[in-house]
C-alpha positions in Angstrom: 54.8 247.6 144.6 54.2 247.3 148.1 54.0 243.9 149.4 53.9 242.8 153.0 54.5 239.4 154.7 52.7 238.7 157.9 52.0 235.9 160.4 49.9 235.8 163.5 50.2 233.8 166.6 49.3 233.7 170.4 52.8 233.7 171.5 55.8 235.1 169.8 57.8 233.5 172.7 56.6 230.1 171.8 57.6 230.5 168.0 61.0 232.3 168.5 62.2 230.5 165.4 59.6 232.0 163.1 60.2 235.4 164.8 64.0 235.0 164.1 63.2 234.4 160.5 60.8 236.9 160.1 63.0 239.5 161.5 66.0 238.7 159.3 63.7 239.0 156.3 62.5 242.4 157.2 66.3 243.6 158.2 67.7 242.1 154.4 64.7 243.6 152.7 65.5 247.2 154.2 69.2 246.8 153.6 69.1 245.8 150.0 65.8 248.3 149.1 63.7 245.3 148.3 59.8 246.7 149.0 58.8 244.1 151.5 56.9 244.9 155.0 57.0 242.1 157.6 54.7 241.9 160.5 54.2 239.0 163.0 51.3 239.8 165.4 51.2 238.2 168.7 49.9 238.6 172.2 53.4 238.7 173.8 56.6 240.6 172.8 60.6 239.7 172.6 63.0 242.5 173.2 65.2 243.6 170.4 62.5 242.2 167.7 60.8 245.0 166.0 59.0 242.7 163.5 56.7 241.9 166.4 53.2 244.0 166.6 50.9 243.5 169.5 47.4 243.3 169.8 45.8 246.2 171.2 45.1 246.2 174.9 41.3 245.5 174.5 42.0 242.4 172.7 42.1 240.1 175.6 40.4 236.9 174.1 41.5 234.4 171.0 38.2 235.6 169.6 38.8 239.3 169.8 42.1 238.9 168.6 41.1 237.0 165.4 38.1 239.6 164.7 40.6 242.5 165.1 43.1 240.6 162.5 40.2 240.1 160.3 39.4 243.7 160.1 43.2 244.5 159.7 43.4 242.1 156.8 40.7 243.8 155.2 42.8 247.2 155.3 45.9 245.4 154.1 44.4 244.2 150.7 43.7 248.0 150.1 46.7 249.1 151.1 49.4 246.7 149.6 49.5 245.0 145.9 50.4 241.7 147.8 49.7 240.3 151.1 51.3 237.4 151.7 50.1 235.3 155.0 51.7 232.5 156.7 49.1 230.0 156.8 47.6 229.1 160.3 45.5 225.8 160.2 42.0 225.5 161.6 41.3 229.6 161.7 37.6 229.7 161.2 38.2 233.6 160.1 40.1 233.1 157.4 37.3 232.3 154.7 35.8 235.9 155.7 38.7 237.8 154.7 38.5 240.2 152.0 39.5 238.2 148.8 37.9 240.6 146.4 40.9 242.3 145.1 42.6 238.5 144.8 45.9 239.9 146.2 46.2 237.5 149.3 48.7 234.7 149.0 49.4 231.8 151.5 52.8 230.4 152.5 52.9 227.0 153.8 55.6 225.6 155.7 54.4 222.1 156.6 51.5 219.8 155.7 48.9 221.0 158.1 46.5 218.0 157.6 49.3 215.3 158.7 50.9 217.5 161.6 47.2 218.1 163.1 46.5 214.3 163.0 49.8 213.4 164.3 49.7 216.1 166.9 46.9 214.8 168.7 46.5 211.0 170.3 42.9 211.0 169.7 40.2 211.6 167.2 40.4 215.2 168.0 43.5 215.3 165.3 41.4 213.7 162.2 38.5 216.3 163.2 40.9 219.1 163.0 42.5 217.9 160.1 39.1 217.5 158.3 37.9 221.3 159.3 41.1 222.8 158.1 41.0 220.7 154.8 37.5 222.7 154.3 38.7 226.1 155.3 42.0 225.7 153.3 39.8 224.5 150.2 38.0 227.7 150.5 40.6 230.2 151.2 43.2 229.0 148.8 40.8 229.0 145.6 39.9 232.2 146.4 43.2 233.4 146.9 45.7 234.9 144.4 48.0 232.2 144.8 50.2 229.6 146.7 53.8 229.7 148.0 55.4 226.8 149.7 59.0 226.3 151.3 59.3 223.1 149.4 58.0 221.3 146.0 56.7 218.6 148.4 54.5 220.8 150.5 53.3 222.5 147.5 52.1 219.3 146.0 50.5 218.5 148.9 48.4 221.6 149.5 47.4 221.6 145.8 46.0 218.0 145.9 44.5 218.5 149.7 42.7 221.7 148.3 41.6 220.5 144.8 43.2 223.8 143.4 42.5 224.4 139.9 45.5 223.4 137.6 46.6 227.3 136.6 46.7 228.3 140.3 49.6 230.5 140.7 52.3 229.1 142.7 56.0 229.8 143.8 58.6 227.7 146.0 60.5 230.2 148.5 62.8 227.8 150.6 64.2 229.2 153.9 67.1 231.2 153.6 69.8 232.4 155.8 71.7 235.9 156.2 75.2 235.2 154.9 76.3 238.5 156.4 75.2 237.1 160.0 76.7 233.7 160.0 80.5 233.5 159.5 82.2 230.4 158.7 83.8 228.4 161.6 87.2 227.9 162.6 88.9 224.5 161.0 90.3 222.5 164.1 89.7 219.5 162.3 92.0 216.7 163.5 92.2 213.1 165.0 88.9 211.2 165.1 86.3 211.6 162.6 84.0 214.0 164.4 80.1 214.5 163.5 77.6 216.9 165.1 73.8 216.5 165.3 72.0 219.2 166.5 68.2 219.7 167.4 66.5 221.8 170.3 64.8 218.3 171.0 65.2 215.2 169.1 61.8 214.2 168.2 61.0 211.1 166.6 61.4 212.7 162.9 64.9 213.5 163.6 65.9 209.9 163.3 68.2 209.7 166.5 67.2 206.2 167.1 68.3 205.1 163.5 71.6 206.6 164.1 72.2 205.0 167.3 71.2 201.7 165.9 73.5 201.7 163.0 76.3 202.8 165.0 75.6 199.9 167.5 75.3 197.6 164.6 79.1 198.2 163.7 81.9 196.1 165.4 84.3 198.9 165.9 84.1 202.6 166.4 87.6 203.4 166.9 88.4 206.8 165.6 84.7 208.2 165.6 83.0 210.6 167.6 79.2 211.7 167.6 78.4 215.0 169.3 74.7 215.4 170.4 73.6 219.0 170.8 70.3 219.5 172.4 67.6 217.6 174.6 67.4 213.8 174.0 64.1 211.9 174.3 64.0 209.5 177.6 63.5 206.4 175.4 66.8 207.2 173.5 68.7 208.0 176.7 69.7 204.2 177.2 71.4 203.8 174.4 73.0 207.2 174.2 74.3 206.4 177.7 75.8 203.2 176.4 77.5 204.7 173.7 78.7 207.6 176.1 80.6 205.1 178.3 82.0 203.6 175.2 83.6 207.1 174.3 81.4 207.1 171.0 78.9 209.8 171.9 79.5 213.2 173.4 76.2 214.5 174.8 76.4 218.0 175.1 72.6 218.9 176.0 71.4 222.4 175.2 74.5 224.9 174.2 74.2 228.7 173.3 75.4 229.8 169.6 78.4 230.7 170.6 79.2 227.3 172.0 77.8 225.4 169.0 80.2 227.6 166.7 83.3 226.7 169.1 82.3 222.8 168.7 81.4 223.1 165.1 84.8 224.1 164.4 86.1 220.4 165.2 83.4 218.8 163.2 83.9 216.9 159.8 80.3 216.9 158.8 76.9 217.8 160.4 73.8 215.5 160.5 70.4 216.4 159.2 67.2 214.2 159.9 66.7 210.8 159.0 62.9 209.8 159.7 61.3 212.9 158.3 58.4 210.4 157.2 57.1 210.4 160.3 56.4 214.2 159.9 54.8 213.2 156.6 57.6 215.0 154.5 59.7 213.7 151.7 61.9 216.8 151.6 62.5 219.8 153.6 64.7 223.2 153.8 65.5 223.5 157.5 67.4 226.2 159.3 69.8 223.6 160.7 71.2 222.5 157.3 71.6 226.3 156.5 73.6 226.9 159.6 75.6 223.8 159.0 76.4 224.7 155.5 77.1 228.6 155.7 79.4 227.6 158.7 81.3 225.4 156.2 80.1 221.9 157.3 79.1 219.4 154.8 75.8 217.7 155.5 74.7 214.1 155.3 71.0 213.9 155.3 68.4 211.4 155.2 66.0 213.9 153.2 66.1 216.1 149.9 66.5 219.6 150.4 64.6 222.2 148.3 67.5 224.2 147.8 70.0 221.7 146.6 70.0 219.6 143.3 71.6 216.1 143.5 75.0 217.5 142.0 75.6 219.5 144.9 78.6 217.8 146.4 78.4 218.9 150.2 74.7 217.7 150.7 74.8 214.0 150.6 71.2 212.2 150.9 70.8 208.7 152.0 67.8 206.4 151.7 68.8 204.6 154.9 71.4 206.0 157.5 74.5 204.0 157.1 77.6 204.5 159.7 80.0 203.1 157.3 78.5 205.4 154.5 78.9 208.3 156.7 82.5 207.6 157.7 83.5 207.3 153.9 81.5 210.9 153.4 83.5 212.4 156.4 86.9 211.0 154.8 86.2 212.7 151.5 85.1 215.7 153.1 87.9 216.4 155.5 90.3 218.0 153.3 87.8 220.2 151.6 88.0 224.2 153.1 85.4 225.5 154.9 85.0 228.3 152.5 84.7 226.2 149.7 81.4 224.5 151.2 80.2 227.9 152.1 80.7 229.7 148.8 79.1 227.0 146.7 76.2 226.9 148.8 75.6 230.6 148.9 73.5 230.9 145.8 71.1 228.6 146.9 70.5 229.3 150.5 71.3 233.2 150.7 68.2 234.7 151.9 68.9 238.1 150.0 68.7 236.2 146.5 65.9 234.4 147.7 64.2 237.5 148.4 64.7 239.1 145.1 63.3 236.2 143.2 60.2 236.3 145.3 59.9 240.1 144.4 60.8 239.5 141.0 58.0 236.7 140.9 55.4 239.0 142.4 56.2 241.7 139.8 55.7 239.2 137.0 52.2 238.0 138.3 51.1 241.7 139.4 51.5 242.5 135.3 49.7 239.6 133.9 
């Protein structure tokens, strides 16, 4: 069985997180003899990522790149049993792809309509969302099936596109290469320490909610919140106030080595607490996987598609509570890092998730 997972962007540099995910998928598939090719087509290149394929030199414009990709997809549907495509919103070329073999599957990482509406501070967002719903309805109903990283997104896409009830579907959460991420050292001691990581703290991360909850408590003795990433200007007043009080340590941007060193001192990692602002009820973020695979329990304001309610080291709350967080940290302090890491492996190990995807494709090919 020949399968290819493919994505296409104007810029790989602007989507480096996706590049890293797909490179990891390509490397793991090869290492574990899983029959899966992986390509990410882009107008630019990042060194040491052979997953990236550059458009031909003659493709100068967005139109020419999309036309080239249309022809390329037609070829793939002949050469491969399944073509898994990362869904790109408002692509007017997609309805013209070759669906005759019905071997194209779309994979969705977000609720595109909501993202489009929220991404533009004008009626343009609603226009784009409307156009994309038409394109998606045509394309998804002609495709072999639908893949989503969470059940929440899968349900949204099925309703948005009025998919027939028996449309083939599969949940394929984000995973992590356990061989690449090692457990962090255990230097827990003294005050309760919590880490909150984001490249940029958007509203949906819920930093404002976290800071407000901390400020409502009279005493913060024996507690430290470590922020890693760029904080919005509107949150800086509260951050600076808590920095002056010795409660918050604002580290700004750190590299991977610096983050790992800092995590060694931490009791718990924070996920996100206002995910509803992004139109999501659950997620499967790489940040959570990096926390857990390094041995840090997670306190979260959202469900994770990989963990059930019985998973001890991922605690979900409806509303961030400083006191509840402290209690969770106290319960987790004496739990060894490897216990957390090993308990999560079967849920988030990328190799296992790839094997499940391959097995599912084998089943639907034979039906």
